C-alpha positions in Angstrom: 0.0 -0.3 0.0 1.2 3.6 -0.9 0.7 5.9 1.9 0.5 9.7 1.2 3.8 11.2 2.0 4.9 12.3 5.3 2.3 9.4 6.9 4.1 6.0 8.7 4.0 3.6 6.3 4.0 1.0 9.2 0.5 2.0 10.9 -0.7 3.9 8.2 -1.5 7.4 10.8 -0.3 10.6 9.4 3.1 11.7 10.6 3.0 14.4 13.3 2.7 17.1 10.7 0.0 16.2 9.0 -1.8 15.4 12.5 -1.3 19.3 13.0 -2.5 20.2 9.6 -5.8 17.7 10.0 -6.6 19.7 13.1 -6.7 22.9 11.8 -8.7 21.9 8.8 -11.2 20.1 11.2 -11.3 23.0 13.4 -11.7 25.5 10.4 -14.5 23.4 9.2 -16.2 23.7 12.4 -15.7 27.6 12.9 -17.1 27.8 9.7 -20.1 25.2 10.3 -20.6 27.4 13.6 -20.7 30.9 11.9 -22.6 30.0 9.0 -25.0 28.5 11.5 -25.3 31.7 13.3 -25.8 34.1 9.9 -28.3 31.8 8.8 -30.1 32.3 12.2 -29.2 36.3 12.4 -30.8 36.1 8.6 -33.9 34.0 9.8 -34.4 36.8 12.4 -37.1 39.3 11.0 -36.8 42.4 12.4 -39.0 43.2 14.9 -41.1 46.3 13.2 -43.7 46.6 15.7 -43.2 50.3 16.9 -46.7 51.2 18.1 -49.0 53.6 15.6 -48.8 56.9 17.5 -46.2 58.2 19.4 -46.4 57.2 22.8 -45.0 60.9 24.2 -45.1 62.0 27.6 -45.1 65.6 29.0 -42.6 67.1 30.7 -43.2 68.3 34.0 -43.8 72.6 34.0 -41.0 74.3 34.2 -40.1 77.3 36.4 -37.8 80.2 36.1 -36.8 82.9 33.9 -33.0 82.5 33.2 -30.9 80.5 30.9 -32.1 77.4 30.1 -29.3 74.7 30.5 -29.4 71.2 28.7 -27.6 68.0 28.3 -27.9 65.6 25.0 -26.6 62.9 26.8 -26.2 59.5 24.3 -24.6 57.8 21.1 -23.3 59.9 18.2 -26.9 60.1 17.1 -26.4 63.0 19.7 -22.5 63.7 19.4 -22.0 63.6 15.7 -25.3 65.2 14.3 -26.4 69.1 14.8 -29.6 68.5 16.4 -28.2 69.7 19.8 -27.3 73.1 18.5 -30.4 74.0 15.9 -32.2 72.9 19.7 -30.4 75.2 21.3 -30.8 77.7 18.3 -34.5 77.0 18.2 -35.4 77.7 22.0 -33.9 80.2 22.3 -35.5 82.0 20.1 -38.9 80.5 20.9 -38.5 80.7 24.7 -37.6 84.6 25.2 -34.5 83.8 27.1 -31.6 81.7 26.3 -31.5 78.0 25.8 -27.5 76.6 26.4 -27.1 72.8 25.1 -24.1 71.0 26.4 -23.4 67.4 25.2 -22.2 64.3 26.9 -22.3 61.9 24.3 -19.9 59.7 22.2 -20.1 57.6 19.0 -20.7 53.6 20.1 -21.5 54.5 23.5 -24.5 52.4 25.0 -25.8 52.6 28.9 -22.6 51.2 30.6 -20.6 54.2 29.1 -23.3 55.8 30.4 -23.0 54.8 34.2 -19.4 55.9 34.3 -20.7 60.0 32.8 -23.0 60.7 35.3 -20.2 63.2 37.3 -20.3 64.9 34.1 -23.6 65.2 33.6 -24.5 66.7 37.6 -21.6 68.8 36.9 -23.2 70.6 34.3 -26.2 71.2 36.7 -28.5 70.7 34.0 -32.4 71.7 34.2 -32.7 69.2 31.2 -30.9 65.7 30.4 -32.3 64.3 26.9 -31.3 60.7 27.2 -30.9 57.7 24.3 -28.8 55.0 24.5 -30.7 52.0 23.5 -29.8 52.3 20.0 -26.1 51.0 21.0 -27.3 48.8 23.5 -29.4 47.0 20.8 -25.9 46.4 18.8 -25.6 42.5 19.4 -21.9 42.9 19.5 -22.1 44.9 22.4 -23.9 41.7 23.3 -26.1 43.6 26.0 -29.7 42.3 26.6 -33.2 44.0 26.7 -32.9 42.7 30.6 -29.2 43.9 31.0 -30.0 47.5 29.0 -33.1 47.9 31.4 -31.2 47.5 34.8 -28.8 50.0 33.3 -31.5 52.8 32.2 -32.8 52.1 35.8 -29.8 53.0 37.9 -28.9 55.7 35.6 -32.2 57.6 36.0 -31.8 56.9 39.2 -28.3 58.0 40.4 -29.4 61.3 38.2 -33.0 61.7 40.0 -30.8 61.7 43.4 -27.7 64.2 42.5 -30.1 66.5 40.0 -33.6 66.1 42.5 -34.7 69.0 40.2 -33.7 68.0 36.8 -36.3 67.2 34.5 -35.2 63.8 32.3 -36.7 63.6 28.9 -36.3 59.6 27.9 -35.5 59.7 23.6 -36.6 56.8 21.4 -34.2 57.7 18.3 -34.3 56.6 14.3 -35.1 53.0 13.4 -31.8 51.6 11.2 -32.2 50.9 8.2 -30.3 48.3 5.2 -29.8 44.6 5.5 -26.1 44.7 7.7 -27.3 47.2 10.3 -31.0 45.2 10.6 -28.4 41.9 11.3 -26.4 44.4 13.8 -29.5 45.1 15.4 -32.1 42.9 15.4 -34.1 43.8 18.0 -34.0 47.3 18.2 -37.8 48.1 18.8 -37.8 46.2 21.8 -34.9 48.2 23.4 -37.2 51.5 22.1 -39.9 49.4 24.1 -37.9 49.3 27.1 -37.5 53.1 26.9 -41.1 53.4 26.4 -41.9 51.1 29.3 -39.5 53.0 31.7 -40.7 56.3 31.2 -44.4 55.0 31.5 -43.2 53.3 35.4 -41.2 55.7 36.3 -43.5 59.0 35.4 -40.8 60.7 32.8 -41.0 62.3 30.2 -41.0 60.5 26.8 -40.2 62.2 23.2 -41.3 59.0 20.9 -39.4 59.7 17.8 -39.1 56.1 16.7 -42.7 55.7 15.1 -42.0 59.5 13.4 -38.8 58.9 12.1 -40.6 55.5 10.3 -43.3 57.6 9.1 -40.8 60.1 7.5 -38.7 57.4 5.9 -41.9 55.7 4.2 -43.4 59.5 3.1 -40.0 60.4 1.8 -36.9 58.0 0.6 -34.7 60.7 1.2 -34.6 61.0 4.8 -33.8 57.2 4.8 -30.2 57.6 6.5 -27.2 56.8 4.0 -25.6 55.0 6.4 -28.3 53.2 7.3 -27.9 55.0 10.7 -27.0 58.6 11.1 -30.0 60.6 10.0 -28.7 64.0 7.8 -29.0 67.2 9.4 -32.4 68.2 7.3 -33.8 64.9 8.2 -33.5 65.8 11.7 -34.3 69.0 11.8 -37.6 68.1 10.2 -38.0 65.4 12.4 -36.3 66.2 15.8 -36.2 69.6 16.5 -39.7 70.6 16.2 -40.8 67.7 18.3 -38.3 68.4 21.2 -39.0 72.2 20.7 -42.4 71.3 21.4 -42.5 69.4 24.2 -40.0 71.3 26.1 -42.0 74.8 25.2 -45.3 73.5 26.6 -42.9 72.5 30.3 -42.0 76.4 29.8 -45.4 77.9 28.9 -44.1 78.9 25.8 -46.7 78.8 23.0 -44.3 80.1 20.1 -41.8 76.9 20.6 -45.3 74.6 19.3 -45.1 76.0 15.8 -42.7 76.0 13.5 -40.4 78.6 12.7 -40.7 80.8 10.1 
């Protein structure tokens, strides 16, 4: 019998080098099968599109005082790298009849775990309103944060803010859905995380600007508003969807009716 080069002619078994190669090939095959199964499972996941047909907004408690209104955008790249916080600041300054000052404690890729490390920064700013959004990155499967873990962290953050800033209003936000196959594969259960935010707002009697249903309707009505990268809306889109809703909510709490109508 002729054995392949590198085999033991007496036993017919692979020699040391061939055994190593065989094990590597076997490991590669197993890994490929596992990754294939995972990918197949993800492809079978139908994204949960069950955002409510109407926004589940909850109002801010009335604001008092006539001095500058201090706000903090506390969140992800959706707050860090898009201009809506600055545009909201300008809109509020114009419609409230007093200055508004917006600070950002936000970072690309940030989730609720990062948010827990930034509470001192937020407290040091002594804001009147904190606008908070971290669900979109907690929903990223690469971060491995379950809905339950995200809820627990959000609750801990809210409790810490209530303790450190008892007079501060927290305005929870749901943000835009993602678009495109890759973004859906990365965040297949994003609406479940947004439902968690709605549930927390209701259970803790907190204000909520439920932007996700508005974004979905806006994308359906005007495909030009769909983010080019599937995740980050352009400035023109946030000016149309985000700024008017937040200005109206804050203006209502401040008793400024002018904030509830679109600017000329």
